[in-house]
C-alpha positions in Angstrom: 0.0 0.0 0.0 1.5 3.4 -0.9 2.6 5.7 1.9 1.7 9.4 1.6 4.2 12.2 2.3 2.0 13.3 5.3 2.2 9.8 6.8 6.0 9.8 6.5 6.2 13.2 8.2 3.9 12.1 11.0 6.1 9.1 11.6 9.2 11.4 11.6 7.5 13.6 14.2 7.1 10.7 16.5 10.9 10.3 16.9 11.8 12.4 20.1 14.7 14.8 19.7 16.4 13.3 22.8 16.9 10.0 20.9 19.4 11.9 18.7 23.1 11.2 19.4 24.6 13.4 22.1 27.1 14.8 19.6 24.3 16.1 17.5 22.4 17.7 20.4 25.7 19.4 21.6 26.4 20.8 18.0 22.9 22.4 17.9 24.2 24.8 20.5 27.2 26.0 18.4 25.9 25.3 14.8 22.8 26.6 13.1 21.5 24.0 10.7 19.6 25.5 7.8 17.9 24.1 4.7 18.0 26.6 1.8 15.4 26.4 -0.8 17.9 25.3 -3.4 21.6 24.6 -3.7 24.1 27.5 -4.0 25.1 27.3 -7.7 27.0 30.6 -7.8 28.9 32.1 -4.9 29.2 35.5 -6.6 26.0 37.5 -5.8 26.9 40.3 -8.2 27.0 37.9 -11.2 24.0 35.8 -10.1 20.3 37.0 -9.7 19.4 33.8 -7.7 17.9 34.5 -4.3 20.1 31.9 -2.8 23.2 33.8 -4.0 21.8 36.9 -2.5 21.2 35.3 0.8 24.7 33.9 0.8 26.0 37.3 -0.1 24.6 38.9 3.0 26.3 36.2 5.2 29.7 36.8 3.7 29.7 40.4 2.5 28.5 43.6 3.9 26.8 46.8 2.4 27.4 50.4 2.9 23.8 50.9 3.9 21.4 48.4 5.5 17.7 48.0 4.9 15.0 47.5 7.5 11.9 45.4 7.1 10.0 48.6 6.6 12.3 49.3 3.6 14.1 52.2 5.4 17.9 52.5 4.7 20.5 53.5 7.3 24.3 53.5 7.4 25.8 50.0 7.9 29.5 49.9 6.9 29.4 53.7 7.0 29.6 55.9 10.1 27.6 58.4 8.0 27.6 60.7 5.0 27.7 64.4 4.1 25.9 65.9 1.2 26.8 69.3 -0.3 24.0 72.0 -0.3 23.5 71.6 -4.0 23.1 67.8 -3.7 26.0 67.2 -6.2 28.6 65.8 -3.8 28.2 62.9 -1.4 31.0 61.9 0.9 30.5 58.6 2.5 32.7 57.7 5.6 33.6 54.2 6.4 33.3 53.3 10.2 36.3 52.1 12.1 37.2 48.4 12.6 36.3 47.0 9.2 38.4 44.1 8.0 38.3 41.6 5.1 38.3 37.9 5.9 41.9 37.7 4.7 42.9 40.2 7.5 43.4 43.3 5.4 41.7 46.6 6.2 38.6 47.6 4.2 39.5 50.8 2.2 37.5 53.2 0.3 39.2 52.2 -3.0 37.9 48.7 -2.4 34.4 50.1 -2.1 34.7 52.2 -5.1 35.7 49.1 -7.2 32.8 47.2 -5.7 30.3 49.9 -6.5 31.5 49.9 -10.1 31.3 46.1 -10.5 27.8 46.0 -9.0 26.5 48.9 -11.2 27.5 47.1 -14.3 25.0 44.4 -13.4 22.3 46.2 -11.5 19.8 48.7 -13.0 19.5 50.9 -10.1 23.3 51.0 -9.9 23.6 51.9 -13.5 21.2 54.8 -12.9 23.4 56.0 -10.1 26.6 55.8 -12.1 25.0 57.4 -15.2 24.2 60.5 -12.9 27.8 60.4 -11.5 30.6 62.5 -12.9 33.2 61.2 -10.8 33.4 58.3 -8.2 36.7 58.1 -6.2 38.3 57.3 -3.0 39.2 60.7 -1.4 41.2 59.1 1.2 41.2 55.5 2.9 37.9 56.1 4.6 36.1 58.4 2.3 34.0 57.4 -0.8 33.2 60.4 -2.8 30.4 60.8 -5.5 30.5 63.9 -7.6 27.2 64.0 -9.5 26.1 65.5 -12.7 22.6 66.0 -11.2 21.1 65.4 -7.7 20.4 61.7 -6.9 18.5 61.7 -3.6 17.9 58.0 -3.8 21.7 57.2 -3.5 21.4 55.5 -0.1 18.4 53.5 -1.4 20.5 52.2 -4.3 23.4 51.2 -2.3 21.5 49.8 0.5 18.7 47.8 -1.1 18.3 44.3 0.0 16.8 43.3 -3.3 18.7 41.6 -6.1 21.4 42.7 -7.0 22.5 44.1 -3.6 25.6 46.3 -3.5 28.1 44.0 -1.8 31.5 45.2 -0.9 34.5 43.1 -2.0 38.3 43.5 -1.9 39.5 45.7 -4.9 41.5 42.8 -6.4 38.2 40.8 -6.7 35.9 43.7 -7.5 38.0 44.8 -10.4 37.4 41.6 -12.2 34.8 41.1 -15.0 31.3 41.5 -13.6 30.0 39.3 -16.4 32.1 36.3 -15.3 31.4 34.6 -11.9 34.0 34.9 -9.1 35.0 31.7 -7.4 37.0 33.2 -4.6 34.9 34.4 -1.7 36.4 37.1 0.5 34.0 39.6 2.2 34.0 41.6 5.4 30.6 40.3 6.6 29.8 38.5 9.8 30.5 35.0 8.3 33.4 33.5 6.5 32.6 31.1 3.7 34.2 27.6 4.2 34.9 26.7 0.6 36.8 23.5 1.5 33.5 22.1 3.2 31.4 22.7 0.0 29.6 19.5 -1.2 28.0 20.3 -4.5 24.4 19.9 -4.5 24.3 19.1 -0.8 26.2 21.4 1.6 27.7 24.8 2.2 29.3 25.9 5.5 30.1 29.3 7.2 32.0 30.2 10.3 31.6 33.2 12.5 34.1 36.0 11.5 35.7 36.8 14.7 37.1 40.1 13.6 33.6 41.4 12.6 32.6 44.4 14.5 28.8 45.0 14.6 27.4 48.5 14.7 26.9 49.8 18.2 23.8 51.8 17.5 20.3 50.9 16.3 18.5 47.6 16.7 18.8 44.5 14.4 16.2 44.8 11.6 16.8 42.7 8.5 20.1 43.9 7.0 20.2 47.2 9.1 21.5 47.7 12.6 23.9 45.5 14.6 24.8 42.2 13.0 25.5 40.1 16.2 26.3 36.4 15.5 25.4 33.9 18.2 26.5 30.7 16.5 30.1 29.6 15.6 29.0 27.9 12.4 26.1 27.9 10.0 25.7 24.8 7.8 23.3 24.9 4.8 22.1 21.4 3.9 20.3 21.1 0.5 17.6 18.3 0.7 16.3 16.4 -2.2 12.8 17.7 -1.8 11.0 19.9 0.7 9.2 17.0 2.4 12.6 15.4 3.3 13.5 18.8 4.8 10.4 19.0 6.9 11.0 15.5 8.2 14.6 16.5 9.3 13.1 19.6 11.0 10.6 17.4 12.9 13.3 15.0 14.1 15.6 17.8 15.2 18.3 17.0 12.7 17.7 20.5 11.2 16.8 23.8 12.9 15.3 26.0 10.1 13.8 25.4 6.7 13.8 28.5 4.5 10.6 27.6 2.5 8.1 25.1 3.6 5.3 23.6 1.4 2.0 25.1 2.0 0.3 21.6 1.9 2.4 20.5 4.9 1.6 23.4 7.2 -1.1 21.5 9.1 1.2 18.6 9.7 4.1 20.9 11.0 1.6 23.0 13.2 0.5 19.7 14.8 4.0 18.8 15.8 4.0 21.6 18.4 7.7 22.2 18.6 8.0 24.0 15.2 7.0 27.6 14.5 5.9 28.8 11.0 5.6 32.5 9.8 5.9 34.6 6.8 9.0 36.7 6.9 8.2 39.1 4.2 4.4 40.0 3.6 5.4 41.4 0.2 5.8 37.8 -0.9 7.2 36.3 -4.1 6.2 37.9 -7.5 6.3 35.4 -10.4 7.0 35.7 -14.1 6.9 33.9 -17.4 10.2 35.2 -19.0 10.0 35.1 -22.8 13.0 35.2 -25.2 12.6 38.4 -27.3 15.5 37.4 -29.6 14.0 34.2 -31.1 10.7 33.4 -33.0 7.9 33.4 -32.2 8.3 35.8 -29.2 10.3 38.2 -31.0 6.9 39.3 -32.4 5.2 41.7 -29.9 1.7 40.8 -31.3 2.3 37.2 -30.4 3.4 38.1 -26.9 0.2 40.2 -26.3 -2.0 37.4 -27.7 -0.5 35.0 -25.2 -1.8 37.0 -22.2 -5.3 35.4 -22.9 -3.8 32.0 -22.0 -2.5 33.2 -18.6 -4.7 32.2 -15.5 -2.6 33.8 -12.7 -4.8 32.1 -10.1 -4.0 28.7 -11.5 -0.2 29.5 -11.3 -0.6 30.5 -7.7 -2.7 27.6 -6.6 0.0 25.3 -8.0 2.6 26.8 -5.7 0.5 28.0 -2.7 -2.6 25.9 -2.6 -6.2 27.4 -2.5 -5.9 29.4 0.8 -6.3 33.1 -0.4 -4.1 34.2 2.4 -1.1 32.9 0.6 -1.7 34.3 -3.0 -2.5 37.4 -4.9 -3.8 37.8 -8.4 -4.1 39.5 -10.8 -0.8 41.4 -10.5 1.0 43.7 -12.9 4.7 44.8 -13.1 5.0 46.2 -9.6 4.6 44.3 -6.4 0.9 44.5 -5.3 0.3 46.5 -2.2 3.3 48.7 -2.7 3.1 52.4 -3.7 3.9 52.0 -7.4 1.4 49.2 -8.1 -1.7 50.0 -10.0 -4.6 48.1 -11.9 -3.6 49.4 -15.3 -3.8 46.6 -17.8 -4.9 44.0 -15.3 -8.2 43.2 -17.1 -6.2 41.1 -19.5 -6.1 38.5 -16.6 -9.6 38.7 -15.4 -12.5 36.4 -16.2 -12.3 32.8 -17.5 -9.8 31.9 -20.2 -11.0 31.5 -23.8 -8.3 29.2 -25.4 -10.2 29.1 -28.7 -9.9 32.8 -28.9 -6.3 32.7 -27.8 -5.5 30.2 -30.7 -7.2 32.4 -33.2 -5.4 35.6 -31.8 -2.0 33.8 -32.0 -2.6 32.7 -35.5 -3.7 36.2 -36.6 -0.6 37.6 -34.9 1.7 35.4 -37.1 2.2 32.2 -34.9 2.7 29.3 -37.3 3.4 26.4 -35.0 7.0 27.2 -34.2 8.4 25.0 -31.4 8.5 26.6 -27.9 11.1 25.3 -25.5 10.1 26.1 -21.9 12.8 25.7 -19.3 11.6 24.2 -16.0 13.9 23.8 -13.0 12.8 20.4 -11.7 14.6 20.7 -8.3 12.8 24.0 -7.4 10.0 23.9 -4.9 8.2 26.8 -6.5 9.4 27.0 -10.0 8.7 23.4 -11.0 4.9 23.8 -10.5 5.0 27.2 -12.1 6.8 25.7 -15.2 4.3 22.9 -15.5 1.4 25.3 -15.5 3.2 27.4 -18.1 3.6 24.4 -20.3 0.0 23.4 -19.9 -1.2 26.9 -20.6 0.8 27.2 -23.8 -0.3 23.9 -25.0 -4.0 24.8 -24.4 -3.3 27.9 -26.5 -2.3 25.6 -29.3 1.4 26.2 -29.2 4.0 23.5 -30.0 5.7 23.2 -26.7 8.7 21.1 -25.5 9.0 20.7 -21.7 12.8 21.0 -20.9 13.0 19.8 -17.3 16.6 20.7 -16.0 18.5 21.3 -12.8 18.1 24.9 -11.6 21.8 25.7 -12.1 21.5 24.4 -15.6 18.4 26.6 -16.3 20.3 29.7 -15.1 23.1 29.0 -17.5 20.9 28.2 -20.5 18.9 31.4 -20.0 22.2 33.2 -20.9 22.3 31.6 -24.4 21.2 33.7 -27.3 21.3 30.9 -29.8 18.3 29.7 -31.8 16.2 26.8 -30.6 17.8 24.3 -32.7 21.2 25.2 -31.4 20.4 24.8 -27.6 18.4 28.0 -27.2 15.1 28.6 -25.4 11.8 30.3 -25.7 10.4 30.8 -22.2 11.2 30.2 -18.5 9.4 30.9 -15.2 11.0 32.9 -12.4 10.0 33.9 -8.9 11.4 37.2 -7.4 10.8 38.7 -4.0 8.3 41.5 -4.0 11.0 43.9 -3.0 12.6 43.2 -6.4 9.6 44.7 -8.1 9.1 47.8 -6.0 9.9 50.4 -8.6 11.2 51.0 -12.2 14.7 51.5 -10.9 14.8 48.2 -9.0 12.8 45.9 -11.4 15.6 45.0 -13.8 13.2 43.0 -16.0 11.4 46.1 -17.3 14.4 48.3 -17.9 14.3 47.7 -21.7 18.1 47.8 -22.2 18.4 44.4 -23.8 20.7 43.3 -21.0 18.7 41.0 -18.8 18.1 37.4 -19.9 15.1 37.6 -22.2 16.8 40.7 -23.9 13.9 43.0 -23.8 14.7 46.3 -25.5 12.4 49.4 -25.4 12.7 53.0 -26.7 10.0 54.1 -24.3 11.1 52.7 -20.9 14.3 54.6 -20.5 12.9 58.1 -20.7 9.9 57.2 -18.4 12.3 55.7 -15.8 14.4 59.0 -16.0 11.2 60.9 -15.3 10.4 58.6 -12.3 13.9 59.2 -10.8 13.5 63.0 -11.2 10.0 63.1 -9.7 10.0 64.4 -6.2 6.3 63.8 -5.3 4.7 60.4 -4.7 1.7 61.3 -6.8 3.9 62.0 -9.8 6.0 58.9 -9.3 2.7 56.8 -9.3 1.4 58.5 -12.4 4.6 57.7 -14.2 4.4 54.1 -13.0 0.9 53.7 -14.3 2.3 54.9 -17.7 5.2 52.4 -17.4 2.8 49.6 -16.8 0.7 50.6 -19.7 3.8 50.4 -22.0 4.7 47.0 -20.4 1.4 45.6 -21.4 2.0 46.9 -24.9 5.5 45.6 -25.2 5.4 42.6 -22.9 8.9 42.4 -21.4 7.6 39.4 -19.5 4.3 38.0 -18.3 3.4 38.5 -14.6 1.8 35.2 -13.4 0.9 36.2 -9.7 2.3 36.6 -6.3 2.4 34.1 -3.4 3.4 34.3 0.2 5.8 31.8 1.5 6.0 30.4 5.1 9.3 29.6 6.8 9.5 27.0 9.5 11.9 26.6 12.4 12.2 24.8 15.6 11.1 26.4 18.8 14.7 25.7 20.1 15.9 28.8 18.1 14.8 32.4 18.4 15.7 35.9 17.0 14.9 35.2 13.3 14.4 38.6 11.7 11.7 39.6 9.2 12.6 40.1 5.6 14.7 37.3 4.1 16.7 34.6 5.7 19.7 36.3 7.5 21.7 34.6 10.3 22.7 37.2 12.7 20.5 37.7 15.8 19.5 34.1 15.6 20.4 32.1 18.8 19.3 29.2 20.9 16.1 29.8 22.7 
């Protein structure tokens, strides 16, 4: 007789933690054991847009400013900044006691090189450098921006926790090609990466950086305030599936699971010794990325016609179940519930889907049965079901779809290919971003229209609108511009929004101090 996943988890929960070997129980007081959503494929968080690389980045590296869970920024590596009366010069001063993991002092020239490398990959950073006449190290502790025009959002750019965050690196690393991944990991953050303990696909380990000096002011709040480490080590263990991770949590073999399947929440809550909560109420915004370089999605009329096949609710139900508390649809190109979001264009997703009409619209737009290759990361808790719904939706629309089930790391690599389908290229892929990544037109890199992000969307309209938004000083004007940006996005279709879900995390009551936002590992300690 087959055994259900829930039955296995109930059996696991019946094993008392005291039955674990004494060495495991002792280790739990000095080692935090964590289950990431997926393996760390790239250790360079400037090169990679994967959330797991960003989370790794905040362990190892530090940022000039930190961001609170209410999205306010404050100095982190800095003691503060001074702005000239005309707003055209910013002097950022590094605080005392900053060291790299190799023992060298953190210098302003390291930070200048780091900012330049980050800005080559990040849209917000690109906007900042485009407004900068000169960026230099005025002395060992002073980073100086001389601007062409005022850029009041400078701290928000340098301090955002969204992908790509502006992580500081030694100059010798930061001076390397931003479009090639670094393999050496040297930061100044609260943890050191233990590269020799890495087991590909299974394990990553970190040790407390004894020379790290937390801020002495403020309170810990996401990436802002004092970063006080209470564990000697943090070990990330990648499990073959989320159910296995939940079982390890129940038996006490693991302390914290980053993402927990919604369907297992009743089992977890019944166990009694595990807490569940949503760290970020802004959730995860999801997309169907489409390749603008290759037929048929190089045709904007075909991209627009495909909107009729997208049932955002079906996508979100596949990930988060039917409980409306965990999903939001329809959504547009900015995170719902945030200031720049609007209902412009959302009627395209309302009402039942008429696939006969979509087939006719696609044919009228010029679709002639070309093969569509959809990349689906089969080892991703969220992206696998999203990909399956995407494939099903496109097939219902009459498209000739090939399901390409691949490892997440392989999907990331393949999305960089600009080759035709017959030469290993691709047509579409799903993705999930935190809501903070879709807050505004400076941060949402996927709607920039510069042809640089995988998908290679290029637009003559988006750049001027984004410049208007950056120059707007009033919220109402910013919102008006974002409504216009969303209207252009529904005309040009840089990607297709497919909904937003809220993801619970789960951890044993034996630990406390987990901060809101994303998974960060300071402030966490034995209860």
